[in-house]
C-alpha positions in Angstrom: -15.1 -11.1 -11.4 -13.8 -13.4 -8.8 -16.0 -15.9 -7.0 -17.2 -14.6 -3.7 -17.7 -11.0 -4.9 -21.0 -9.2 -5.2 -21.2 -6.3 -7.7 -23.7 -3.7 -6.7 -24.1 -1.8 -10.0 -25.6 1.4 -8.7 -23.2 4.3 -8.6 -20.9 4.1 -6.8 -20.4 0.3 -7.1 -19.2 -1.5 -4.1 -17.6 -4.9 -4.2 -18.0 -6.9 -1.0 -16.2 -10.1 0.1 -19.0 -12.6 0.8 -16.7 -15.5 1.6 -17.3 -15.0 5.3 -20.1 -14.1 7.7 -21.4 -10.4 8.0 -18.9 -9.7 10.8 -16.1 -10.4 8.3 -17.3 -8.4 5.3 -14.6 -6.6 3.5 -15.0 -3.5 1.3 -12.5 -4.1 -1.5 -13.5 -1.5 -4.0 -15.5 1.7 -4.6 -15.7 2.4 -8.2 -18.2 4.6 -10.2 -20.1 3.0 -13.1 -21.1 5.7 -15.6 -23.4 3.8 -17.9 -25.8 2.2 -15.4 -29.2 3.9 -15.3 -31.3 1.5 -13.2 -30.9 1.5 -9.4 -30.0 -1.9 -8.0 -32.2 -2.6 -5.0 -29.3 -4.4 -3.4 -27.7 -1.0 -2.9 -30.2 -0.6 0.0 -28.7 -3.7 1.6 -25.2 -2.5 0.9 -25.8 0.9 2.6 -27.5 -0.8 5.6 -24.8 -3.4 6.2 -22.1 -0.9 6.4 -24.2 1.4 8.5 -25.1 -1.4 10.9 -21.6 -2.9 11.3 -19.3 0.0 10.6 -16.8 -2.4 9.1 -13.8 -0.6 7.6 -12.1 -1.9 4.4 -8.6 -3.4 4.3 -8.0 -2.8 0.6 -9.5 -1.5 -2.7 -9.5 -3.2 -6.1 -10.9 -2.5 -9.5 -13.4 -4.4 -11.6 -11.0 -4.9 -14.6 -7.3 -4.7 -15.5 -7.8 -1.4 -17.4 -10.0 0.3 -14.8 -8.5 3.1 -12.8 -8.6 3.6 -9.1 -8.4 7.3 -8.0 -6.3 8.3 -5.0 -7.4 11.6 -3.6 -4.7 13.3 -1.5 -5.7 14.7 1.9 -7.2 18.2 1.9 -4.0 19.7 3.4 -1.6 18.1 1.0 0.9 20.0 -1.0 -0.6 18.8 -4.3 -4.3 18.0 -4.1 -4.4 16.7 -7.7 -5.8 13.1 -7.7 -3.6 10.2 -8.8 -5.1 7.6 -11.1 -3.7 4.1 -10.9 -4.1 0.8 -12.6 -3.8 -2.2 -10.3 -1.7 -5.2 -11.4 -3.0 -8.6 -12.1 -0.2 -11.0 -11.2 0.1 -14.3 -13.0 -1.9 -17.1 -11.4 1.1 -18.8 -9.8 1.9 -15.6 -7.9 -1.6 -14.1 -7.4 -1.9 -15.1 -3.8 1.8 -14.6 -3.0 2.0 -11.0 -4.2 -1.5 -9.6 -3.5 -0.6 -6.8 -5.9 -4.1 -6.7 -7.3 -5.3 -4.7 -4.3 -4.5 -1.2 -3.1 -4.0 -1.7 0.6 -4.8 0.8 3.3 -1.2 0.9 4.4 -0.2 2.2 0.9 -2.8 4.9 1.1 -1.7 6.0 4.5 2.0 6.1 3.4 1.0 8.2 0.4 -0.9 10.5 2.7 2.2 10.9 4.9 4.3 11.9 1.9 1.6 14.3 0.5 1.4 16.2 3.8 5.2 16.4 4.3 5.2 14.2 7.3 7.7 12.3 5.3 9.9 14.8 3.4 11.1 13.2 0.2 12.1 16.3 -1.8 15.5 15.9 -3.5 16.0 12.5 -1.8 16.8 9.2 -3.3 13.8 7.0 -2.6 13.2 3.3 -3.2 9.9 1.4 -2.7 9.9 -2.3 -1.9 6.9 -4.5 -2.6 5.3 -1.7 -4.5 2.2 -3.4 -5.9 0.6 -0.5 -7.9 3.4 1.9 -6.7 1.2 4.6 -5.1 3.7 5.7 -2.4 6.6 5.8 -5.0 4.5 7.7 -7.5 3.5 10.3 -4.9 7.2 10.5 -3.8 8.3 11.2 -7.3 5.6 13.9 -7.7 6.9 15.5 -4.5 10.4 15.9 -5.9 12.1 12.6 -5.0 14.3 10.5 -7.4 12.2 7.3 -7.1 12.9 3.7 -7.8 9.8 1.4 -7.4 10.3 -2.4 -7.2 8.3 -5.5 -7.0 8.5 -9.1 -8.1 10.2 -9.2 -11.5 7.2 -10.1 -13.7 5.9 -8.0 -16.5 2.2 -8.2 -15.3 3.3 -6.2 -12.3 6.2 -4.0 -13.5 4.5 -2.8 -16.6 1.5 -1.5 -14.6 3.8 0.3 -12.2 5.6 1.9 -15.1 2.2 3.0 -16.6 1.3 4.6 -13.3 4.5 6.5 -13.0 4.3 7.6 -16.6 0.7 8.9 -16.1 1.7 11.1 -13.1 5.5 11.7 -13.2 6.4 12.4 -16.8 8.8 15.2 -15.7 10.2 13.3 -12.7 13.2 11.1 -12.4 12.1 7.5 -11.7 12.7 3.9 -12.6 10.8 0.6 -12.1 12.9 -2.5 -11.4 12.2 -6.1 -10.5 13.6 -7.2 -7.2 13.1 -10.3 -5.1 13.9 -9.6 -1.5 17.3 -10.9 -0.4 18.8 -11.1 -3.9 21.4 -8.9 -5.5 20.5 -5.2 -4.9 22.7 -3.9 -7.7 19.9 -3.3 -10.3 18.1 -1.1 -7.8 21.2 0.8 -6.8 22.1 1.5 -10.4 18.6 2.2 -11.6 19.1 6.0 -11.5 22.6 6.0 -13.0 24.6 5.8 -9.8 25.4 3.1 -7.3 24.5 5.1 -4.2 22.3 3.7 -1.5 18.9 5.3 -0.8 18.0 8.0 1.7 14.5 6.7 2.2 12.9 3.3 1.7 9.1 3.0 1.4 7.4 -0.2 2.6 3.6 -0.6 2.7 2.1 -3.9 3.9 5.2 -5.9 3.3 5.3 -7.7 6.7 2.4 -10.1 6.6 4.5 -13.2 5.7 6.9 -13.9 8.6 9.0 -16.3 6.6 9.9 -13.4 4.3 11.2 -11.1 7.0 14.8 -12.3 6.9 15.1 -11.7 3.1 13.3 -8.3 3.4 15.7 -7.2 6.1 18.6 -8.3 3.9 17.3 -6.0 1.2 16.7 -3.1 3.6 20.2 -3.3 5.0 21.7 -3.5 1.5 19.8 -0.6 0.1 19.5 1.9 2.9 22.1 4.6 3.5 23.3 4.7 7.1 21.5 7.6 8.7 18.6 7.1 6.3 15.2 5.6 7.2 12.8 3.0 6.1 9.3 4.3 6.4 7.0 1.4 7.1 3.3 1.1 7.3 1.5 -2.2 8.1 -2.2 -3.1 8.2 -3.3 -5.2 11.1 -5.9 -7.3 9.3 -3.6 -10.3 9.7 -3.1 -9.6 13.4 -0.2 -8.2 15.3 2.0 -11.3 15.2 3.8 -10.6 11.9 4.5 -7.0 12.9 5.9 -8.0 16.3 8.0 -10.7 14.8 9.4 -8.3 12.2 10.3 -5.8 14.9 12.1 -8.5 16.9 14.0 -9.7 13.8 15.0 -6.1 12.9 16.2 -5.4 16.5 18.3 -8.6 16.5 20.3 -7.0 13.7 20.6 -3.8 15.7 18.2 -1.8 13.7 16.6 1.1 15.4 12.8 0.8 15.4 10.6 3.8 16.3 6.9 3.3 16.5 5.3 6.6 15.4 1.5 6.0 15.6 -1.5 3.8 14.9 -4.4 5.0 13.0 -7.8 3.7 11.8 -9.4 4.5 8.5 -12.6 6.6 8.5 -15.4 6.2 5.9 -14.7 9.7 4.6 -11.2 8.6 3.7 -9.5 10.3 6.7 -7.7 8.7 9.7 -8.4 8.6 13.4 -5.8 7.9 16.1 -6.1 4.4 17.3 -5.3 3.2 20.8 -5.5 -0.6 21.2 -7.3 -2.0 24.2 -5.1 -4.1 26.3 -7.5 -7.0 26.7 -9.8 -6.5 23.7 -10.5 -9.3 21.2 -11.7 -6.9 18.6 -10.4 -7.6 15.1 -8.2 -4.6 14.2 -9.5 -4.2 10.7 -8.8 -0.9 9.1 -5.9 -0.2 11.5 -2.5 0.8 10.2 0.7 1.0 12.2 3.4 3.5 11.1 7.0 3.0 12.2 10.5 3.8 11.0 13.6 1.7 10.8 17.2 3.0 10.8 20.5 1.2 10.6 23.5 2.2 12.7 
């Protein structure tokens, strides 16, 4: 377990980032431990701290590479069957760069949108960029899309995404391809046996590094069919600056940006509409912005 994490071993177990003061606590995983019989007294502290501060998480992780995180679709989804995912463990040199070892709230919200038909992917060609564990792509495949999921081309990430697809989408048409933004898009375009561009791109929490925006936009413009849409969700735990800079860069290339809504995660796993205060200094932890990008 990484330094700075406390494991509360009563069920469910909660891993909490202790690298910052209580106002910066981050819930990063909720995972059930089946063989623990004794109640850990620190569970009382855990329950109290979240009750007192009502601090939403920004991401979920698992305690080991082989542990499974369970995604539960919304109650009104077309397929309520849970999806079990392994989370990648990138090589040390890329661990901080990729952040693929976490399942971010933005990916969960994007999956929720697909499950509830707010994003209709049926019979569409769909590609996911910066997939991490590949949850939105897996859900899209399950909902009838031909799906290509992509992330940095290292086996530690791609093999886990393939495993997640294989567990859930054995009858679907899908592929997993390594792709570094801004490089040759041909392997993605050919992954499903044709060289057609994609009707829909899925991007969850891919905007937090401003220096990567240009390369990311290069890939979006190379992969997206004119008239198609990039469905983008972005968590605000790194502030609004990266999101605003991405929108500015996209518009400078004449992309059409439509801001759909902002939501905030609830402890029961649902979402509330979020309206930012004009002059508030509140940290927007747990807030996800949903927008679409289209090219002329």
